[in-house]
All heavy atoms as TSV, in Angstrom:
chain	resi	resn	atom	element	x	y	z
A	1	MET	N	N	114.906	119.076	104.366
A	1	MET	CA	C	114.711	117.710	104.761
A	1	MET	C	C	116.085	117.077	104.860
A	1	MET	O	O	116.927	117.259	104.001
A	1	MET	CB	C	113.809	117.058	103.718
A	1	MET	CG	C	113.825	115.602	103.638
A	1	MET	SD	S	112.618	114.940	102.464
A	1	MET	CE	C	112.956	115.810	100.981
A	2	VAL	N	N	116.277	116.328	105.935
A	2	VAL	CA	C	117.565	115.682	106.177
A	2	VAL	C	C	117.316	114.223	106.550
A	2	VAL	O	O	116.468	113.921	107.383
A	2	VAL	CB	C	118.339	116.375	107.318
A	2	VAL	CG1	C	119.617	115.627	107.645
A	2	VAL	CG2	C	118.639	117.821	106.954
A	3	PHE	N	N	118.068	113.328	105.916
A	3	PHE	CA	C	118.064	111.919	106.282
A	3	PHE	C	C	119.424	111.607	106.873
A	3	PHE	O	O	120.457	111.933	106.286
A	3	PHE	CB	C	117.821	111.034	105.057
A	3	PHE	CG	C	116.404	111.092	104.560
A	3	PHE	CD1	C	116.043	111.947	103.536
A	3	PHE	CD2	C	115.430	110.287	105.130
A	3	PHE	CE1	C	114.739	112.008	103.082
A	3	PHE	CE2	C	114.125	110.340	104.682
A	3	PHE	CZ	C	113.779	111.201	103.662
A	4	ASP	N	N	119.417	110.987	108.055
A	4	ASP	CA	C	120.663	110.606	108.723
A	4	ASP	C	C	120.449	109.223	109.324
A	4	ASP	O	O	119.866	109.089	110.409
A	4	ASP	CB	C	121.027	111.621	109.799
A	4	ASP	CG	C	122.353	111.317	110.480
A	4	ASP	OD1	O	123.137	110.502	109.942
A	4	ASP	OD2	O	122.611	111.894	111.549
A	5	GLY	N	N	120.868	108.210	108.600
A	5	GLY	CA	C	120.644	106.846	109.064
A	5	GLY	C	C	119.168	106.544	109.165
A	5	GLY	O	O	118.427	106.715	108.203
A	6	LYS	N	N	118.725	106.149	110.356
A	6	LYS	CA	C	117.308	105.816	110.545
A	6	LYS	C	C	116.462	107.038	110.892
A	6	LYS	O	O	115.268	106.918	111.116
A	6	LYS	CB	C	117.154	104.742	111.626
A	6	LYS	CG	C	117.535	105.189	113.015
A	6	LYS	CD	C	117.296	104.062	114.023
A	6	LYS	CE	C	117.567	104.534	115.432
A	6	LYS	NZ	N	117.264	103.511	116.422
A	7	TYR	N	N	117.061	108.217	110.927
A	7	TYR	CA	C	116.341	109.433	111.287
A	7	TYR	C	C	116.078	110.301	110.063
A	7	TYR	O	O	116.909	110.413	109.175
A	7	TYR	CB	C	117.127	110.247	112.321
A	7	TYR	CG	C	117.360	109.493	113.601
A	7	TYR	CD1	C	118.588	108.888	113.852
A	7	TYR	CD2	C	116.350	109.357	114.534
A	7	TYR	CE1	C	118.808	108.178	115.023
A	7	TYR	CE2	C	116.556	108.642	115.704
A	7	TYR	CZ	C	117.781	108.052	115.933
A	7	TYR	OH	O	117.980	107.344	117.086
A	8	ALA	N	N	114.907	110.920	110.063
A	8	ALA	CA	C	114.540	111.881	109.024
A	8	ALA	C	C	113.921	113.073	109.724
A	8	ALA	O	O	113.191	112.924	110.707
A	8	ALA	CB	C	113.553	111.274	108.040
A	9	THR	N	N	114.219	114.261	109.243
A	9	THR	CA	C	113.651	115.460	109.843
A	9	THR	C	C	113.360	116.500	108.771
A	9	THR	O	O	114.000	116.526	107.724
A	9	THR	CB	C	114.596	116.039	110.920
A	9	THR	OG1	O	113.945	117.125	111.577
A	9	THR	CG2	C	115.890	116.525	110.315
A	10	ALA	N	N	112.365	117.313	109.035
A	10	ALA	CA	C	111.992	118.402	108.142
A	10	ALA	C	C	111.321	119.482	108.981
A	10	ALA	O	O	110.744	119.192	110.026
A	10	ALA	CB	C	111.043	117.913	107.056
A	11	ALA	N	N	111.411	120.711	108.540
A	11	ALA	CA	C	110.814	121.825	109.284
A	11	ALA	C	C	109.754	122.497	108.430
A	11	ALA	O	O	110.017	122.901	107.299
A	11	ALA	CB	C	111.892	122.830	109.675
A	12	GLY	N	N	108.565	122.622	108.968
A	12	GLY	CA	C	107.478	123.287	108.259
A	12	GLY	C	C	106.581	122.288	107.546
A	12	GLY	O	O	106.968	121.155	107.269
A	13	VAL	N	N	105.381	122.724	107.250
A	13	VAL	CA	C	104.390	121.846	106.635
A	13	VAL	C	C	104.814	121.376	105.245
A	13	VAL	O	O	104.808	120.171	104.980
A	13	VAL	CB	C	102.995	122.516	106.605
A	13	VAL	CG1	C	102.000	121.678	105.828
A	13	VAL	CG2	C	102.498	122.758	108.028
A	14	PRO	N	N	105.194	122.257	104.323
A	14	PRO	CA	C	105.596	121.750	102.998
A	14	PRO	C	C	106.791	120.794	103.082
A	14	PRO	O	O	106.813	119.765	102.403
A	14	PRO	CB	C	105.957	123.005	102.210
A	14	PRO	CG	C	105.203	124.103	102.878
A	14	PRO	CD	C	105.192	123.725	104.339
A	15	ALA	N	N	107.758	121.107	103.917
A	15	ALA	CA	C	108.913	120.217	104.066
A	15	ALA	C	C	108.483	118.889	104.680
A	15	ALA	O	O	109.014	117.832	104.314
A	15	ALA	CB	C	109.985	120.881	104.928
A	16	GLY	N	N	107.532	118.921	105.590
A	16	GLY	CA	C	107.015	117.689	106.175
A	16	GLY	C	C	106.298	116.830	105.143
A	16	GLY	O	O	106.434	115.606	105.140
A	17	LEU	N	N	105.552	117.468	104.256
A	17	LEU	CA	C	104.895	116.725	103.181
A	17	LEU	C	C	105.926	116.130	102.228
A	17	LEU	O	O	105.807	114.975	101.810
A	17	LEU	CB	C	103.929	117.636	102.414
A	17	LEU	CG	C	102.704	118.101	103.204
A	17	LEU	CD1	C	101.948	119.166	102.428
A	17	LEU	CD2	C	101.805	116.934	103.521
A	18	ASP	N	N	106.951	116.907	101.893
A	18	ASP	CA	C	108.028	116.394	101.041
A	18	ASP	C	C	108.707	115.201	101.704
A	18	ASP	O	O	109.008	114.197	101.056
A	18	ASP	CB	C	109.061	117.480	100.750
A	18	ASP	CG	C	108.540	118.580	99.836
A	18	ASP	OD1	O	107.444	118.418	99.265
A	18	ASP	OD2	O	109.242	119.595	99.699
A	19	MET	N	N	108.964	115.312	103.007
A	19	MET	CA	C	109.596	114.223	103.732
A	19	MET	C	C	108.700	112.983	103.727
A	19	MET	O	O	109.178	111.862	103.529
A	19	MET	CB	C	109.915	114.626	105.171
A	19	MET	CG	C	110.648	113.539	105.947
A	19	MET	SD	S	111.022	113.992	107.649
A	19	MET	CE	C	109.396	113.976	108.377
A	20	ALA	N	N	107.408	113.175	103.937
A	20	ALA	CA	C	106.483	112.043	103.935
A	20	ALA	C	C	106.490	111.338	102.579
A	20	ALA	O	O	106.499	110.100	102.512
A	20	ALA	CB	C	105.074	112.513	104.280
A	21	LEU	N	N	106.528	112.098	101.493
A	21	LEU	CA	C	106.585	111.498	100.169
A	21	LEU	C	C	107.912	110.771	99.951
A	21	LEU	O	O	107.946	109.681	99.378
A	21	LEU	CB	C	106.376	112.555	99.082
A	21	LEU	CG	C	104.968	113.119	98.997
A	21	LEU	CD1	C	104.931	114.333	98.075
A	21	LEU	CD2	C	104.005	112.056	98.519
A	22	ALA	N	N	109.006	111.376	100.405
A	22	ALA	CA	C	110.309	110.732	100.273
A	22	ALA	C	C	110.354	109.436	101.072
A	22	ALA	O	O	110.890	108.419	100.607
A	22	ALA	CB	C	111.417	111.687	100.713
A	23	LEU	N	N	109.774	109.438	102.277
A	23	LEU	CA	C	109.718	108.212	103.085
A	23	LEU	C	C	108.845	107.159	102.411
A	23	LEU	O	O	109.195	105.977	102.393
A	23	LEU	CB	C	109.195	108.521	104.488
A	23	LEU	CG	C	110.158	109.251	105.415
A	23	LEU	CD1	C	109.436	109.709	106.685
A	23	LEU	CD2	C	111.343	108.366	105.767
A	24	ALA	N	N	107.716	107.594	101.861
A	24	ALA	CA	C	106.853	106.653	101.147
A	24	ALA	C	C	107.611	106.030	99.979
A	24	ALA	O	O	107.487	104.829	99.718
A	24	ALA	CB	C	105.587	107.347	100.652
A	25	GLY	N	N	108.408	106.845	99.292
A	25	GLY	CA	C	109.213	106.326	98.193
A	25	GLY	C	C	110.233	105.312	98.653
A	25	GLY	O	O	110.443	104.282	98.010
A	26	ARG	N	N	110.856	105.568	99.781
A	26	ARG	CA	C	111.852	104.630	100.320
A	26	ARG	C	C	111.203	103.338	100.803
A	26	ARG	O	O	111.767	102.267	100.672
A	26	ARG	CB	C	112.612	105.267	101.478
A	26	ARG	CG	C	113.588	106.325	101.029
A	26	ARG	CD	C	114.314	106.920	102.215
A	26	ARG	NE	N	115.265	107.930	101.756
A	26	ARG	CZ	C	116.412	108.185	102.365
A	26	ARG	NH1	N	116.759	107.539	103.462
A	26	ARG	NH2	N	117.220	109.101	101.889
A	27	ILE	N	N	110.011	103.453	101.378
A	27	ILE	CA	C	109.343	102.292	101.969
A	27	ILE	C	C	108.558	101.490	100.926
A	27	ILE	O	O	108.672	100.266	100.856
A	27	ILE	CB	C	108.414	102.729	103.120
A	27	ILE	CG1	C	109.246	103.313	104.259
A	27	ILE	CG2	C	107.541	101.576	103.594
A	27	ILE	CD1	C	108.441	104.062	105.295
A	28	ALA	N	N	107.749	102.173	100.139
A	28	ALA	CA	C	106.830	101.477	99.229
A	28	ALA	C	C	107.208	101.602	97.763
A	28	ALA	O	O	106.540	101.038	96.913
A	28	ALA	CB	C	105.407	102.001	99.450
A	29	GLY	N	N	108.230	102.396	97.457
A	29	GLY	CA	C	108.656	102.577	96.075
A	29	GLY	C	C	108.172	103.898	95.496
A	29	GLY	O	O	107.214	104.507	95.983
A	30	ASN	N	N	108.873	104.326	94.454
A	30	ASN	CA	C	108.561	105.614	93.836
A	30	ASN	C	C	107.151	105.674	93.277
A	30	ASN	O	O	106.484	106.708	93.363
A	30	ASN	CB	C	109.570	105.925	92.733
A	30	ASN	CG	C	110.944	106.214	93.278
A	30	ASN	OD1	O	111.105	106.546	94.448
A	30	ASN	ND2	N	111.954	106.088	92.439
A	31	GLY	N	N	106.671	104.575	92.706
A	31	GLY	CA	C	105.315	104.565	92.149
A	31	GLY	C	C	104.261	104.837	93.205
A	31	GLY	O	O	103.310	105.593	92.966
A	32	ALA	N	N	104.414	104.243	94.372
A	32	ALA	CA	C	103.463	104.473	95.457
A	32	ALA	C	C	103.512	105.921	95.921
A	32	ALA	O	O	102.473	106.553	96.141
A	32	ALA	CB	C	103.753	103.535	96.628
A	33	ALA	N	N	104.723	106.474	96.059
A	33	ALA	CA	C	104.860	107.866	96.485
A	33	ALA	C	C	104.251	108.812	95.456
A	33	ALA	O	O	103.580	109.788	95.810
A	33	ALA	CB	C	106.336	108.207	96.712
A	34	GLN	N	N	104.444	108.519	94.185
A	34	GLN	CA	C	103.865	109.357	93.136
A	34	GLN	C	C	102.343	109.273	93.144
A	34	GLN	O	O	101.649	110.283	92.939
A	34	GLN	CB	C	104.428	108.947	91.781
A	34	GLN	CG	C	105.890	109.304	91.632
A	34	GLN	CD	C	106.541	108.676	90.426
A	34	GLN	OE1	O	105.966	107.804	89.775
A	34	GLN	NE2	N	107.740	109.129	90.127
A	35	ALA	N	N	101.792	108.095	93.413
A	35	ALA	CA	C	100.337	107.943	93.489
A	35	ALA	C	C	99.770	108.743	94.659
A	35	ALA	O	O	98.731	109.393	94.533
A	35	ALA	CB	C	99.973	106.462	93.620
A	36	ILE	N	N	100.458	108.714	95.796
A	36	ILE	CA	C	100.026	109.490	96.958
A	36	ILE	C	C	100.037	110.978	96.630
A	36	ILE	O	O	99.090	111.717	96.917
A	36	ILE	CB	C	100.922	109.198	98.179
A	36	ILE	CG1	C	100.724	107.762	98.659
A	36	ILE	CG2	C	100.667	110.197	99.308
A	36	ILE	CD1	C	101.792	107.281	99.624
A	37	GLN	N	N	101.118	111.428	96.004
A	37	GLN	CA	C	101.238	112.843	95.646
A	37	GLN	C	C	100.137	113.264	94.681
A	37	GLN	O	O	99.519	114.316	94.843
A	37	GLN	CB	C	102.599	113.105	95.018
A	37	GLN	CG	C	102.803	114.544	94.617
A	37	GLN	CD	C	104.151	114.754	93.971
A	37	GLN	OE1	O	105.077	113.997	94.179
A	37	GLN	NE2	N	104.249	115.800	93.193
A	38	LEU	N	N	99.870	112.427	93.682
A	38	LEU	CA	C	98.825	112.746	92.712
A	38	LEU	C	C	97.451	112.768	93.372
A	38	LEU	O	O	96.645	113.658	93.116
A	38	LEU	CB	C	98.851	111.736	91.564
A	38	LEU	CG	C	97.770	111.908	90.501
A	38	LEU	CD1	C	97.852	113.291	89.859
A	38	LEU	CD2	C	97.894	110.824	89.452
A	39	ALA	N	N	97.186	111.803	94.250
A	39	ALA	CA	C	95.886	111.745	94.926
A	39	ALA	C	C	95.623	113.007	95.727
A	39	ALA	O	O	94.485	113.440	95.862
A	39	ALA	CB	C	95.818	110.513	95.831
A	40	HIS	N	N	96.684	113.631	96.249
A	40	HIS	CA	C	96.543	114.861	97.027
A	40	HIS	C	C	96.755	116.116	96.190
A	40	HIS	O	O	96.640	117.224	96.699
A	40	HIS	CB	C	97.528	114.848	98.204
A	40	HIS	CG	C	97.160	113.842	99.226
A	40	HIS	ND1	N	97.581	112.540	99.171
A	40	HIS	CD2	C	96.370	113.929	100.313
A	40	HIS	CE1	C	97.079	111.881	100.193
A	40	HIS	NE2	N	96.331	112.690	100.894
A	41	GLU	N	N	97.067	115.935	94.898
A	41	GLU	CA	C	97.347	117.046	93.996
A	41	GLU	C	C	98.322	118.030	94.628
A	41	GLU	O	O	98.156	119.249	94.586
A	41	GLU	CB	C	96.059	117.734	93.542
A	41	GLU	CG	C	95.196	116.817	92.697
A	41	GLU	CD	C	93.991	117.499	92.089
A	41	GLU	OE1	O	94.078	118.701	91.796
A	41	GLU	OE2	O	92.977	116.810	91.911
A	42	TYR	N	N	99.368	117.476	95.228
A	42	TYR	CA	C	100.413	118.268	95.874
A	42	TYR	C	C	101.480	118.553	94.834
A	42	TYR	O	O	102.169	117.653	94.371
A	42	TYR	CB	C	100.985	117.470	97.056
A	42	TYR	CG	C	102.134	118.154	97.754
A	42	TYR	CD1	C	101.944	119.375	98.389
A	42	TYR	CD2	C	103.392	117.589	97.782
A	42	TYR	CE1	C	102.994	120.010	99.027
A	42	TYR	CE2	C	104.445	118.206	98.426
A	42	TYR	CZ	C	104.236	119.423	99.041
A	42	TYR	OH	O	105.273	120.050	99.675
A	43	ASP	N	N	101.635	119.829	94.442
A	43	ASP	CA	C	102.486	120.128	93.300
A	43	ASP	C	C	103.239	121.457	93.400
A	43	ASP	O	O	103.368	122.157	92.407
A	43	ASP	CB	C	101.627	120.109	92.036
A	43	ASP	CG	C	102.447	119.969	90.779
A	43	ASP	OD1	O	103.552	119.420	90.843
A	43	ASP	OD2	O	101.977	120.419	89.729
A	44	PRO	N	N	103.748	121.854	94.576
A	44	PRO	CA	C	104.515	123.111	94.599
A	44	PRO	C	C	105.906	122.920	93.981
A	44	PRO	O	O	106.175	123.436	92.933
A	44	PRO	CB	C	104.594	123.478	96.073
A	44	PRO	CG	C	104.448	122.196	96.792
A	44	PRO	CD	C	103.614	121.296	95.910
A	45	ARG	N	N	106.775	122.197	94.592
A	45	ARG	CA	C	108.086	121.765	94.082
A	45	ARG	C	C	108.467	120.513	94.859
A	45	ARG	O	O	109.443	120.497	95.580
A	45	ARG	CB	C	109.132	122.844	94.286
A	45	ARG	CG	C	108.943	123.979	93.297
A	45	ARG	CD	C	110.134	124.817	93.188
A	45	ARG	NE	N	111.274	123.959	92.866
A	45	ARG	CZ	C	112.417	124.408	92.472
A	45	ARG	NH1	N	112.616	125.674	92.341
A	45	ARG	NH2	N	113.402	123.600	92.209
A	46	PRO	N	N	107.665	119.480	94.714
A	46	PRO	CA	C	107.863	118.273	95.509
A	46	PRO	C	C	108.986	117.397	94.967
A	46	PRO	O	O	109.494	117.632	93.875
A	46	PRO	CB	C	106.517	117.569	95.386
A	46	PRO	CG	C	106.012	118.000	94.053
A	46	PRO	CD	C	106.491	119.418	93.878
A	47	PRO	N	N	109.334	116.351	95.734
A	47	PRO	CA	C	110.397	115.461	95.295
A	47	PRO	C	C	110.023	114.628	94.064
A	47	PRO	O	O	110.895	114.139	93.376
A	47	PRO	CB	C	110.643	114.556	96.503
A	47	PRO	CG	C	109.380	114.609	97.280
A	47	PRO	CD	C	108.809	115.977	97.043
A	48	TYR	N	N	108.744	114.471	93.777
A	48	TYR	CA	C	108.286	113.762	92.592
A	48	TYR	C	C	107.436	114.706	91.765
A	48	TYR	O	O	106.646	115.468	92.300
A	48	TYR	CB	C	107.445	112.537	92.964
A	48	TYR	CG	C	108.204	111.503	93.752
A	48	TYR	CD1	C	108.073	111.440	95.128
A	48	TYR	CD2	C	109.053	110.621	93.117
A	48	TYR	CE1	C	108.786	110.493	95.852
A	48	TYR	CE2	C	109.760	109.676	93.834
A	48	TYR	CZ	C	109.628	109.614	95.195
A	48	TYR	OH	O	110.322	108.690	95.911
A	49	ARG	N	N	107.574	114.665	90.465
A	49	ARG	CA	C	106.745	115.502	89.592
A	49	ARG	C	C	105.512	114.710	89.193
A	49	ARG	O	O	105.345	114.339	88.037
A	49	ARG	CB	C	107.541	115.953	88.380
A	49	ARG	CG	C	108.666	116.886	88.780
A	49	ARG	CD	C	109.316	117.644	87.662
A	49	ARG	NE	N	108.422	118.256	86.704
A	49	ARG	CZ	C	107.788	119.410	86.865
A	49	ARG	NH1	N	107.912	120.091	87.975
A	49	ARG	NH2	N	107.021	119.888	85.906
A	50	ALA	N	N	104.665	114.438	90.187
A	50	ALA	CA	C	103.475	113.623	89.943
A	50	ALA	C	C	102.242	114.235	90.592
A	50	ALA	O	O	101.268	113.542	90.835
A	50	ALA	CB	C	103.702	112.206	90.479
A	51	GLY	N	N	102.251	115.530	90.852
A	51	GLY	CA	C	101.149	116.169	91.552
A	51	GLY	C	C	100.022	116.644	90.675
A	51	GLY	O	O	99.004	117.128	91.156
A	52	ALA	N	N	100.186	116.510	89.361
A	52	ALA	CA	C	99.143	116.914	88.431
A	52	ALA	C	C	99.034	115.835	87.354
A	52	ALA	O	O	100.061	115.280	86.938
A	52	ALA	CB	C	99.476	118.257	87.801
A	53	PRO	N	N	97.829	115.516	86.909
A	53	PRO	CA	C	97.667	114.446	85.917
A	53	PRO	C	C	98.528	114.641	84.667
A	53	PRO	O	O	99.018	113.670	84.110
A	53	PRO	CB	C	96.174	114.499	85.582
A	53	PRO	CG	C	95.538	115.048	86.810
A	53	PRO	CD	C	96.536	116.051	87.357
A	54	ALA	N	N	98.743	115.864	84.254
A	54	ALA	CA	C	99.535	116.104	83.042
A	54	ALA	C	C	101.000	115.710	83.210
A	54	ALA	O	O	101.668	115.392	82.231
A	54	ALA	CB	C	99.442	117.580	82.644
A	55	ARG	N	N	101.514	115.722	84.443
A	55	ARG	CA	C	102.918	115.403	84.678
A	55	ARG	C	C	103.135	114.032	85.321
A	55	ARG	O	O	104.246	113.534	85.334
A	55	ARG	CB	C	103.555	116.475	85.561
A	55	ARG	CG	C	103.817	117.757	84.804
A	55	ARG	CD	C	104.703	118.675	85.603
A	55	ARG	NE	N	104.111	119.079	86.860
A	55	ARG	CZ	C	103.241	120.064	87.019
A	55	ARG	NH1	N	102.849	120.763	85.988
A	55	ARG	NH2	N	102.768	120.363	88.201
A	56	ALA	N	N	102.100	113.447	85.869
A	56	ALA	CA	C	102.232	112.162	86.566
A	56	ALA	C	C	102.470	111.041	85.565
A	56	ALA	O	O	102.002	111.106	84.428
A	56	ALA	CB	C	100.965	111.881	87.366
A	57	PRO	N	N	103.194	110.003	85.990
A	57	PRO	CA	C	103.371	108.845	85.111
A	57	PRO	C	C	102.017	108.230	84.770
A	57	PRO	O	O	101.112	108.198	85.597
A	57	PRO	CB	C	104.209	107.878	85.948
A	57	PRO	CG	C	104.859	108.717	86.986
A	57	PRO	CD	C	103.911	109.844	87.256
A	58	ARG	N	N	101.880	107.756	83.543
A	58	ARG	CA	C	100.604	107.179	83.110
A	58	ARG	C	C	100.192	106.007	83.991
A	58	ARG	O	O	99.008	105.843	84.273
A	58	ARG	CB	C	100.692	106.679	81.663
A	58	ARG	CG	C	100.591	107.692	80.574
A	58	ARG	CD	C	99.501	108.697	80.600
A	58	ARG	NE	N	98.131	108.304	80.417
A	58	ARG	CZ	C	97.126	109.030	80.874
A	58	ARG	NH1	N	97.323	110.143	81.518
A	58	ARG	NH2	N	95.891	108.652	80.668
A	59	ALA	N	N	101.153	105.187	84.383
A	59	ALA	CA	C	100.826	104.022	85.213
A	59	ALA	C	C	100.218	104.489	86.525
A	59	ALA	O	O	100.824	105.201	87.296
A	59	ALA	CB	C	102.082	103.203	85.475
A	60	GLY	N	N	99.007	104.123	86.753
A	60	GLY	CA	C	98.338	104.469	88.002
A	60	GLY	C	C	97.506	105.736	87.953
A	60	GLY	O	O	96.639	105.943	88.784
A	61	THR	N	N	97.757	106.601	86.978
A	61	THR	CA	C	97.028	107.877	86.916
A	61	THR	C	C	95.533	107.649	86.776
A	61	THR	O	O	94.740	108.287	87.461
A	61	THR	CB	C	97.544	108.748	85.758
A	61	THR	OG1	O	98.932	108.987	85.953
A	61	THR	CG2	C	96.818	110.073	85.689
A	62	GLU	N	N	95.143	106.720	85.900
A	62	GLU	CA	C	93.713	106.471	85.683
A	62	GLU	C	C	93.036	105.985	86.959
A	62	GLU	O	O	91.923	106.383	87.265
A	62	GLU	CB	C	93.512	105.440	84.561
A	62	GLU	CG	C	93.905	105.933	83.194
A	62	GLU	CD	C	95.389	105.738	82.888
A	62	GLU	OE1	O	96.107	105.121	83.705
A	62	GLU	OE2	O	95.835	106.214	81.841
A	63	VAL	N	N	93.711	105.128	87.716
A	63	VAL	CA	C	93.134	104.594	88.956
A	63	VAL	C	C	92.936	105.717	89.972
A	63	VAL	O	O	91.870	105.824	90.591
A	63	VAL	CB	C	94.025	103.480	89.542
A	63	VAL	CG1	C	93.527	103.054	90.916
A	63	VAL	CG2	C	94.080	102.302	88.592
A	64	ILE	N	N	93.942	106.562	90.140
A	64	ILE	CA	C	93.843	107.662	91.103
A	64	ILE	C	C	92.729	108.619	90.708
A	64	ILE	O	O	91.918	109.034	91.542
A	64	ILE	CB	C	95.191	108.409	91.218
A	64	ILE	CG1	C	96.277	107.490	91.779
A	64	ILE	CG2	C	95.049	109.672	92.063
A	64	ILE	CD1	C	95.980	106.938	93.157
A	65	LEU	N	N	92.654	108.974	89.436
A	65	LEU	CA	C	91.608	109.897	88.994
A	65	LEU	C	C	90.230	109.270	89.119
A	65	LEU	O	O	89.265	109.952	89.485
A	65	LEU	CB	C	91.880	110.341	87.554
A	65	LEU	CG	C	93.149	111.176	87.367
A	65	LEU	CD1	C	93.363	111.502	85.895
A	65	LEU	CD2	C	93.115	112.435	88.199
A	66	ALA	N	N	90.114	107.979	88.858
A	66	ALA	CA	C	88.822	107.295	89.010
A	66	ALA	C	C	88.389	107.290	90.470
A	66	ALA	O	O	87.220	107.512	90.778
A	66	ALA	CB	C	88.914	105.868	88.467
A	67	ARG	N	N	89.334	107.060	91.378
A	67	ARG	CA	C	89.003	107.103	92.813
A	67	ARG	C	C	88.571	108.501	93.218
A	67	ARG	O	O	87.616	108.674	93.958
A	67	ARG	CB	C	90.195	106.659	93.645
A	67	ARG	CG	C	90.418	105.187	93.623
A	67	ARG	CD	C	91.505	104.782	94.559
A	67	ARG	NE	N	91.719	103.357	94.454
A	67	ARG	CZ	C	92.839	102.752	94.748
A	67	ARG	NH1	N	93.865	103.445	95.192
A	67	ARG	NH2	N	92.958	101.467	94.606
A	68	ARG	N	N	89.299	109.499	92.733
A	68	ARG	CA	C	88.964	110.881	93.077
A	68	ARG	C	C	87.571	111.244	92.598
A	68	ARG	O	O	86.825	111.948	93.272
A	68	ARG	CB	C	90.001	111.826	92.449
A	68	ARG	CG	C	89.723	113.289	92.742
A	68	ARG	CD	C	90.491	114.222	91.868
A	68	ARG	NE	N	89.989	114.118	90.506
A	68	ARG	CZ	C	90.522	114.734	89.474
A	68	ARG	NH1	N	91.597	115.471	89.617
A	68	ARG	NH2	N	90.017	114.608	88.268
A	69	ASP	N	N	87.204	110.754	91.416
A	69	ASP	CA	C	85.918	111.081	90.825
A	69	ASP	C	C	84.792	110.157	91.295
A	69	ASP	O	O	83.665	110.271	90.813
A	69	ASP	CB	C	86.027	111.045	89.304
A	69	ASP	CG	C	86.976	112.102	88.768
A	69	ASP	OD1	O	87.218	113.111	89.487
A	69	ASP	OD2	O	87.501	111.928	87.659
A	70	GLY	N	N	85.094	109.246	92.226
A	70	GLY	CA	C	84.057	108.374	92.778
A	70	GLY	C	C	83.680	107.198	91.926
A	70	GLY	O	O	82.682	106.532	92.184
A	71	ILE	N	N	84.474	106.914	90.894
A	71	ILE	CA	C	84.161	105.787	90.030
A	71	ILE	C	C	84.586	104.480	90.699
A	71	ILE	O	O	83.900	103.478	90.596
A	71	ILE	CB	C	84.858	105.951	88.662
A	71	ILE	CG1	C	84.307	107.215	87.970
A	71	ILE	CG2	C	84.650	104.731	87.774
A	71	ILE	CD1	C	85.096	107.660	86.775
A	72	ILE	N	N	85.714	104.496	91.397
A	72	ILE	CA	C	86.208	103.324	92.119
A	72	ILE	C	C	86.153	103.644	93.605
A	72	ILE	O	O	86.597	104.703	94.032
A	72	ILE	CB	C	87.661	102.993	91.712
A	72	ILE	CG1	C	87.738	102.645	90.238
A	72	ILE	CG2	C	88.195	101.848	92.571
A	72	ILE	CD1	C	89.157	102.432	89.760
A	73	HIS	N	N	85.652	102.736	94.394
A	73	HIS	CA	C	85.562	102.962	95.844
A	73	HIS	C	C	86.592	102.171	96.571
A	73	HIS	O	O	86.999	101.145	96.258
A	73	HIS	CB	C	84.183	102.610	96.361
A	73	HIS	CG	C	83.114	103.406	95.688
A	73	HIS	ND1	N	82.885	104.721	95.963
A	73	HIS	CD2	C	82.242	103.069	94.712
A	73	HIS	CE1	C	81.890	105.158	95.200
A	73	HIS	NE2	N	81.479	104.163	94.427
């Protein structure tokens, strides 16, 4: 993944997902990017260590898991 001014590029699906999370972090903040990653349970070696409930920051984890389990719509 490469950032050059207003341009960002990545090659391949995992790199594209990493880039999307990095962009989300730049645009909406790290907490939002971590919530997105956790909601998708994306956890190979991403830019944020928030792809599994055991490693995700406590803030927001309950909301994401409740949405996943259908408790919150």
